[in-house]
GUSE-600717 format. One record per residue (C-alpha): residue number from 1; residue in three letters; x, z, y. Coordinates in steps of 0.5 Angstrom, whole numbers, always signed. Layout:
<lovexs>
<lovex n="NUM" res="ALA" X="X" Z="Z" Y="Y"/>
...
</lovexs>
This chain:
<lovexs>
<lovex n="1" res="MET" X="-93" Z="+34" Y="-57"/>
<lovex n="2" res="ARG" X="-92" Z="+30" Y="-52"/>
<lovex n="3" res="TRP" X="-92" Z="+36" Y="-46"/>
<lovex n="4" res="ILE" X="-87" Z="+39" Y="-50"/>
<lovex n="5" res="PHE" X="-82" Z="+34" Y="-51"/>
<lovex n="6" res="ALA" X="-83" Z="+33" Y="-45"/>
<lovex n="7" res="LEU" X="-82" Z="+39" Y="-41"/>
<lovex n="8" res="VAL" X="-76" Z="+40" Y="-47"/>
<lovex n="9" res="CYS" X="-72" Z="+33" Y="-45"/>
<lovex n="10" res="VAL" X="-73" Z="+37" Y="-37"/>
<lovex n="11" res="SER" X="-70" Z="+43" Y="-38"/>
<lovex n="12" res="CYS" X="-64" Z="+39" Y="-42"/>
<lovex n="13" res="ALA" X="-62" Z="+34" Y="-36"/>
<lovex n="14" res="LEU" X="-63" Z="+40" Y="-30"/>
<lovex n="15" res="ALA" X="-59" Z="+46" Y="-35"/>
<lovex n="16" res="GLN" X="-54" Z="+39" Y="-36"/>
<lovex n="17" res="THR" X="-54" Z="+38" Y="-28"/>
<lovex n="18" res="LEU" X="-53" Z="+46" Y="-26"/>
<lovex n="19" res="THR" X="-46" Z="+47" Y="-32"/>
<lovex n="20" res="LYS" X="-44" Z="+42" Y="-29"/>
<lovex n="21" res="GLU" X="-45" Z="+43" Y="-22"/>
<lovex n="22" res="SER" X="-43" Z="+51" Y="-24"/>
<lovex n="23" res="GLU" X="-35" Z="+48" Y="-26"/>
<lovex n="24" res="PRO" X="-30" Z="+50" Y="-23"/>
<lovex n="25" res="GLU" X="-25" Z="+46" Y="-18"/>
<lovex n="26" res="PRO" X="-19" Z="+45" Y="-23"/>
<lovex n="27" res="VAL" X="-13" Z="+50" Y="-21"/>
<lovex n="28" res="GLY" X="-7" Z="+45" Y="-19"/>
<lovex n="29" res="ASP" X="+0" Z="+48" Y="-19"/>
<lovex n="30" res="PRO" X="+4" Z="+44" Y="-14"/>
<lovex n="31" res="ALA" X="+11" Z="+46" Y="-17"/>
<lovex n="32" res="LEU" X="+8" Z="+43" Y="-24"/>
<lovex n="33" res="GLY" X="+5" Z="+37" Y="-19"/>
<lovex n="34" res="GLN" X="+12" Z="+36" Y="-16"/>
<lovex n="35" res="LYS" X="+16" Z="+35" Y="-23"/>
<lovex n="36" res="ARG" X="+10" Z="+29" Y="-25"/>
<lovex n="37" res="PHE" X="+10" Z="+26" Y="-18"/>
<lovex n="38" res="GLU" X="+18" Z="+25" Y="-18"/>
<lovex n="39" res="SER" X="+18" Z="+22" Y="-26"/>
<lovex n="40" res="GLN" X="+11" Z="+18" Y="-25"/>
<lovex n="41" res="CYS" X="+10" Z="+16" Y="-17"/>
<lovex n="42" res="ALA" X="+17" Z="+17" Y="-14"/>
<lovex n="43" res="LEU" X="+18" Z="+10" Y="-15"/>
<lovex n="44" res="CYS" X="+13" Z="+7" Y="-11"/>
<lovex n="45" res="HIS" X="+12" Z="+13" Y="-6"/>
<lovex n="46" res="GLY" X="+19" Z="+15" Y="-5"/>
<lovex n="47" res="GLN" X="+23" Z="+22" Y="-9"/>
<lovex n="48" res="ASP" X="+20" Z="+26" Y="-2"/>
<lovex n="49" res="GLY" X="+13" Z="+22" Y="-1"/>
<lovex n="50" res="SER" X="+15" Z="+18" Y="+6"/>
<lovex n="51" res="GLY" X="+14" Z="+12" Y="+2"/>
<lovex n="52" res="GLY" X="+16" Z="+5" Y="+0"/>
<lovex n="53" res="ARG" X="+13" Z="+0" Y="-4"/>
<lovex n="54" res="GLY" X="+7" Z="+5" Y="-4"/>
<lovex n="55" res="PRO" X="+4" Z="+10" Y="+3"/>
<lovex n="56" res="ASN" X="+7" Z="+15" Y="+6"/>
<lovex n="57" res="LEU" X="+3" Z="+21" Y="+3"/>
<lovex n="58" res="ARG" X="+7" Z="+26" Y="+8"/>
<lovex n="59" res="ARG" X="+1" Z="+27" Y="+13"/>
<lovex n="60" res="PRO" X="-6" Z="+31" Y="+13"/>
<lovex n="61" res="LYS" X="-11" Z="+25" Y="+13"/>
<lovex n="62" res="LEU" X="-10" Z="+19" Y="+7"/>
<lovex n="63" res="ASP" X="-14" Z="+13" Y="+7"/>
<lovex n="64" res="HIS" X="-17" Z="+13" Y="+0"/>
<lovex n="65" res="ALA" X="-17" Z="+21" Y="-1"/>
<lovex n="66" res="SER" X="-22" Z="+24" Y="+4"/>
<lovex n="67" res="ASP" X="-22" Z="+29" Y="+0"/>
<lovex n="68" res="ASP" X="-17" Z="+34" Y="-6"/>
<lovex n="69" res="ALA" X="-24" Z="+30" Y="-11"/>
<lovex n="70" res="ALA" X="-23" Z="+24" Y="-8"/>
<lovex n="71" res="LEU" X="-15" Z="+26" Y="-8"/>
<lovex n="72" res="ARG" X="-16" Z="+28" Y="-16"/>
<lovex n="73" res="LYS" X="-20" Z="+21" Y="-17"/>
<lovex n="74" res="VAL" X="-14" Z="+16" Y="-14"/>
<lovex n="75" res="ILE" X="-9" Z="+20" Y="-18"/>
<lovex n="76" res="SER" X="-12" Z="+19" Y="-25"/>
<lovex n="77" res="GLN" X="-16" Z="+12" Y="-24"/>
<lovex n="78" res="GLY" X="-12" Z="+9" Y="-18"/>
<lovex n="79" res="ILE" X="-14" Z="+3" Y="-14"/>
<lovex n="80" res="GLN" X="-13" Z="-3" Y="-17"/>
<lovex n="81" res="PRO" X="-9" Z="-7" Y="-17"/>
<lovex n="82" res="GLU" X="-3" Z="-5" Y="-14"/>
<lovex n="83" res="MET" X="-4" Z="+2" Y="-16"/>
<lovex n="84" res="PRO" X="-4" Z="+3" Y="-22"/>
<lovex n="85" res="GLY" X="-8" Z="+10" Y="-25"/>
<lovex n="86" res="ALA" X="-3" Z="+16" Y="-29"/>
<lovex n="87" res="TRP" X="-8" Z="+16" Y="-34"/>
<lovex n="88" res="GLN" X="-2" Z="+20" Y="-39"/>
<lovex n="89" res="LEU" X="-3" Z="+26" Y="-35"/>
<lovex n="90" res="SER" X="-9" Z="+32" Y="-37"/>
<lovex n="91" res="VAL" X="-13" Z="+35" Y="-32"/>
<lovex n="92" res="HIS" X="-9" Z="+40" Y="-30"/>
<lovex n="93" res="GLU" X="-3" Z="+36" Y="-28"/>
<lovex n="94" res="VAL" X="-7" Z="+31" Y="-24"/>
<lovex n="95" res="ALA" X="-9" Z="+37" Y="-20"/>
<lovex n="96" res="SER" X="-3" Z="+39" Y="-19"/>
<lovex n="97" res="VAL" X="-1" Z="+33" Y="-17"/>
<lovex n="98" res="ALA" X="-6" Z="+32" Y="-12"/>
<lovex n="99" res="ALA" X="-4" Z="+40" Y="-9"/>
<lovex n="100" res="TYR" X="+3" Z="+37" Y="-9"/>
<lovex n="101" res="VAL" X="+1" Z="+31" Y="-5"/>
<lovex n="102" res="ARG" X="-3" Z="+36" Y="+0"/>
<lovex n="103" res="GLN" X="+3" Z="+41" Y="+1"/>
<lovex n="104" res="ILE" X="+7" Z="+36" Y="+2"/>
<lovex n="105" res="GLY" X="+2" Z="+32" Y="+7"/>
<lovex n="106" res="SER" X="+3" Z="+39" Y="+12"/>
<lovex n="107" res="LEU" X="+9" Z="+39" Y="+13"/>
<lovex n="108" res="PRO" X="+12" Z="+36" Y="+21"/>
<lovex n="109" res="ALA" X="+13" Z="+29" Y="+22"/>
<lovex n="110" res="GLU" X="+19" Z="+26" Y="+21"/>
<lovex n="111" res="PRO" X="+24" Z="+26" Y="+28"/>
<lovex n="112" res="VAL" X="+24" Z="+19" Y="+30"/>
<lovex n="113" res="ALA" X="+31" Z="+17" Y="+35"/>
<lovex n="114" res="GLY" X="+30" Z="+11" Y="+39"/>
<lovex n="115" res="ASN" X="+26" Z="+7" Y="+47"/>
<lovex n="116" res="ALA" X="+19" Z="+5" Y="+42"/>
<lovex n="117" res="THR" X="+19" Z="+2" Y="+49"/>
<lovex n="118" res="HIS" X="+24" Z="-2" Y="+49"/>
<lovex n="119" res="GLY" X="+23" Z="-3" Y="+41"/>
<lovex n="120" res="ALA" X="+16" Z="-7" Y="+44"/>
<lovex n="121" res="GLN" X="+20" Z="-12" Y="+48"/>
<lovex n="122" res="VAL" X="+25" Z="-13" Y="+42"/>
<lovex n="123" res="TYR" X="+18" Z="-14" Y="+38"/>
<lovex n="124" res="LYS" X="+16" Z="-19" Y="+42"/>
<lovex n="125" res="SER" X="+22" Z="-22" Y="+43"/>
<lovex n="126" res="LYS" X="+24" Z="-23" Y="+36"/>
<lovex n="127" res="GLY" X="+18" Z="-27" Y="+35"/>
<lovex n="128" res="CYS" X="+14" Z="-22" Y="+31"/>
<lovex n="129" res="PRO" X="+7" Z="-23" Y="+33"/>
<lovex n="130" res="ASN" X="+9" Z="-30" Y="+30"/>
<lovex n="131" res="CYS" X="+7" Z="-28" Y="+24"/>
<lovex n="132" res="HIS" X="+4" Z="-20" Y="+25"/>
<lovex n="133" res="MET" X="-2" Z="-18" Y="+27"/>
<lovex n="134" res="ILE" X="-2" Z="-11" Y="+32"/>
<lovex n="135" res="ALA" X="-9" Z="-9" Y="+34"/>
<lovex n="136" res="GLY" X="-12" Z="-16" Y="+33"/>
<lovex n="137" res="ALA" X="-7" Z="-20" Y="+37"/>
<lovex n="138" res="GLY" X="-1" Z="-24" Y="+34"/>
<lovex n="139" res="SER" X="-1" Z="-27" Y="+27"/>
<lovex n="140" res="GLY" X="-4" Z="-25" Y="+21"/>
<lovex n="141" res="TYR" X="+1" Z="-28" Y="+16"/>
<lovex n="142" res="GLY" X="+5" Z="-22" Y="+14"/>
<lovex n="143" res="PRO" X="+3" Z="-16" Y="+14"/>
<lovex n="144" res="GLU" X="-2" Z="-12" Y="+19"/>
<lovex n="145" res="LEU" X="+1" Z="-7" Y="+24"/>
<lovex n="146" res="SER" X="-3" Z="-4" Y="+26"/>
<lovex n="147" res="ASP" X="-3" Z="+3" Y="+23"/>
<lovex n="148" res="ILE" X="+4" Z="+2" Y="+20"/>
<lovex n="149" res="GLY" X="+7" Z="+8" Y="+22"/>
<lovex n="150" res="ALA" X="+2" Z="+12" Y="+18"/>
<lovex n="151" res="ARG" X="+4" Z="+10" Y="+12"/>
<lovex n="152" res="ARG" X="+11" Z="+7" Y="+11"/>
<lovex n="153" res="SER" X="+17" Z="+12" Y="+13"/>
<lovex n="154" res="VAL" X="+23" Z="+11" Y="+18"/>
<lovex n="155" res="ALA" X="+27" Z="+9" Y="+12"/>
<lovex n="156" res="PHE" X="+23" Z="+3" Y="+9"/>
<lovex n="157" res="LEU" X="+21" Z="+1" Y="+16"/>
<lovex n="158" res="ARG" X="+28" Z="+0" Y="+19"/>
<lovex n="159" res="GLU" X="+30" Z="-3" Y="+13"/>
<lovex n="160" res="SER" X="+25" Z="-8" Y="+11"/>
<lovex n="161" res="VAL" X="+28" Z="-11" Y="+18"/>
<lovex n="162" res="VAL" X="+34" Z="-12" Y="+16"/>
<lovex n="163" res="ALA" X="+32" Z="-13" Y="+8"/>
<lovex n="164" res="PRO" X="+26" Z="-15" Y="+8"/>
<lovex n="165" res="GLU" X="+27" Z="-18" Y="+1"/>
<lovex n="166" res="THR" X="+28" Z="-12" Y="-2"/>
<lovex n="167" res="SER" X="+20" Z="-10" Y="-3"/>
<lovex n="168" res="VAL" X="+15" Z="-15" Y="-2"/>
<lovex n="169" res="PRO" X="+8" Z="-13" Y="-3"/>
<lovex n="170" res="ASP" X="+4" Z="-16" Y="-9"/>
<lovex n="171" res="ARG" X="-1" Z="-20" Y="-5"/>
<lovex n="172" res="PHE" X="+5" Z="-23" Y="+0"/>
<lovex n="173" res="LEU" X="+7" Z="-26" Y="-7"/>
<lovex n="174" res="MET" X="+12" Z="-33" Y="-5"/>
<lovex n="175" res="ILE" X="+9" Z="-39" Y="-8"/>
<lovex n="176" res="GLU" X="+12" Z="-46" Y="-8"/>
<lovex n="177" res="ALA" X="+9" Z="-52" Y="-10"/>
<lovex n="178" res="VAL" X="+11" Z="-58" Y="-12"/>
<lovex n="179" res="THR" X="+6" Z="-64" Y="-14"/>
<lovex n="180" res="THR" X="+6" Z="-70" Y="-17"/>
<lovex n="181" res="GLY" X="+7" Z="-75" Y="-12"/>
<lovex n="182" res="GLY" X="+13" Z="-70" Y="-10"/>
<lovex n="183" res="GLU" X="+10" Z="-66" Y="-4"/>
<lovex n="184" res="THR" X="+14" Z="-59" Y="-4"/>
<lovex n="185" res="VAL" X="+8" Z="-54" Y="-2"/>
<lovex n="186" res="ARG" X="+11" Z="-47" Y="+0"/>
<lovex n="187" res="GLY" X="+7" Z="-41" Y="+3"/>
<lovex n="188" res="LEU" X="+4" Z="-34" Y="+1"/>
<lovex n="189" res="ARG" X="-2" Z="-34" Y="-5"/>
<lovex n="190" res="VAL" X="-8" Z="-33" Y="-3"/>
<lovex n="191" res="ASN" X="-12" Z="-34" Y="-9"/>
<lovex n="192" res="GLU" X="-10" Z="-36" Y="-17"/>
<lovex n="193" res="ASP" X="-15" Z="-36" Y="-24"/>
<lovex n="194" res="THR" X="-13" Z="-39" Y="-30"/>
<lovex n="195" res="PHE" X="-14" Z="-47" Y="-27"/>
<lovex n="196" res="THR" X="-13" Z="-47" Y="-20"/>
<lovex n="197" res="ILE" X="-9" Z="-43" Y="-15"/>
<lovex n="198" res="GLN" X="-9" Z="-44" Y="-7"/>
<lovex n="199" res="ILE" X="-3" Z="-43" Y="-2"/>
<lovex n="200" res="ARG" X="-3" Z="-41" Y="+6"/>
<lovex n="201" res="ASP" X="+3" Z="-44" Y="+10"/>
<lovex n="202" res="ALA" X="+6" Z="-41" Y="+16"/>
<lovex n="203" res="ASN" X="+2" Z="-46" Y="+20"/>
<lovex n="204" res="GLY" X="-4" Z="-42" Y="+17"/>
<lovex n="205" res="GLN" X="-6" Z="-49" Y="+13"/>
<lovex n="206" res="TYR" X="-9" Z="-47" Y="+6"/>
<lovex n="207" res="SER" X="-8" Z="-52" Y="+0"/>
<lovex n="208" res="SER" X="-11" Z="-52" Y="-6"/>
<lovex n="209" res="PHE" X="-9" Z="-56" Y="-13"/>
<lovex n="210" res="ARG" X="-12" Z="-55" Y="-20"/>
<lovex n="211" res="LYS" X="-5" Z="-54" Y="-23"/>
<lovex n="212" res="SER" X="-6" Z="-59" Y="-28"/>
<lovex n="213" res="ASP" X="-4" Z="-64" Y="-22"/>
<lovex n="214" res="LEU" X="+2" Z="-59" Y="-20"/>
<lovex n="215" res="LYS" X="+9" Z="-62" Y="-23"/>
<lovex n="216" res="GLU" X="+12" Z="-55" Y="-21"/>
<lovex n="217" res="LEU" X="+9" Z="-49" Y="-19"/>
<lovex n="218" res="ARG" X="+14" Z="-43" Y="-18"/>
<lovex n="219" res="LYS" X="+13" Z="-36" Y="-16"/>
<lovex n="220" res="LEU" X="+18" Z="-34" Y="-12"/>
<lovex n="221" res="THR" X="+18" Z="-27" Y="-12"/>
<lovex n="222" res="GLY" X="+23" Z="-22" Y="-9"/>
<lovex n="223" res="LYS" X="+23" Z="-28" Y="-4"/>
<lovex n="224" res="SER" X="+20" Z="-27" Y="+3"/>
<lovex n="225" res="PRO" X="+18" Z="-31" Y="+9"/>
<lovex n="226" res="MET" X="+21" Z="-26" Y="+13"/>
<lovex n="227" res="PRO" X="+28" Z="-28" Y="+16"/>
<lovex n="228" res="SER" X="+33" Z="-22" Y="+16"/>
<lovex n="229" res="TYR" X="+35" Z="-18" Y="+23"/>
<lovex n="230" res="LYS" X="+41" Z="-15" Y="+20"/>
<lovex n="231" res="ASP" X="+45" Z="-20" Y="+24"/>
<lovex n="232" res="SER" X="+41" Z="-22" Y="+31"/>
<lovex n="233" res="LEU" X="+38" Z="-14" Y="+32"/>
<lovex n="234" res="THR" X="+45" Z="-9" Y="+35"/>
<lovex n="235" res="GLN" X="+44" Z="-2" Y="+32"/>
<lovex n="236" res="ASP" X="+40" Z="-1" Y="+39"/>
<lovex n="237" res="ASP" X="+35" Z="-6" Y="+39"/>
<lovex n="238" res="LEU" X="+34" Z="-4" Y="+31"/>
<lovex n="239" res="THR" X="+33" Z="+4" Y="+32"/>
<lovex n="240" res="ASP" X="+28" Z="+3" Y="+38"/>
<lovex n="241" res="LEU" X="+24" Z="-2" Y="+34"/>
<lovex n="242" res="THR" X="+24" Z="+2" Y="+30"/>
<lovex n="243" res="ALA" X="+22" Z="+7" Y="+34"/>
<lovex n="244" res="TYR" X="+17" Z="+3" Y="+35"/>
<lovex n="245" res="LEU" X="+14" Z="+1" Y="+29"/>
<lovex n="246" res="VAL" X="+13" Z="+8" Y="+27"/>
<lovex n="247" res="GLY" X="+9" Z="+10" Y="+34"/>
<lovex n="248" res="LEU" X="+3" Z="+5" Y="+31"/>
<lovex n="249" res="ARG" X="-2" Z="+10" Y="+28"/>
<lovex n="250" res="GLY" X="-7" Z="+6" Y="+28"/>
<lovex n="251" res="LYS" X="-14" Z="+9" Y="+31"/>
<lovex n="252" res="SER" X="-13" Z="+17" Y="+32"/>
</lovexs>
């Protein structure tokens, strides 16, 4: 009797596996996907998918979605902590959003004006390497820029130079801590739990505090350590700098 029971179990498991493998890939409707994208995703990825707070999706290769199945998984489950999962969408709606994302990913790249070579000189002259890193060169205080041109739109990059506080990534939240002795430490939040917080200042120095030992702890939401270059760049310099940043696409 035991061998009969075991045989039945194996048969059931095999049947489930064959059923799973024979399930057809969900077919999405790009038109429906566009509607769901514009209502659910555009706030972070831009109305046309060219990027904003979230990455630019108008490119054939996406960092977290090597194939269609992976893309649907990212849409439905999200990427914590920055991207929430679209749990409210049905399987068909998720497949439709994925189909739309693939559709816009095949569109031609945005035309870019400006002299990228001169833009690289502007980047250096304004001290950008003091906070940003490109291909291992520079400082890691600010966001890594090695492939920023593949992840963000032309408009977003331009705005980030003149109005950096418009969109500050969560991982670059500014913190201001005041000790009981009156010392003020200001920098980026590195880590935080219920009882402690760690901060890294612009000089790369790390400070760790127990919250109970602080006089004040302020989260400067919407504040950026990066100054605005609106008044210190000519329009031509800004255009050239943007062209340089757009050309940063990491390893091909």
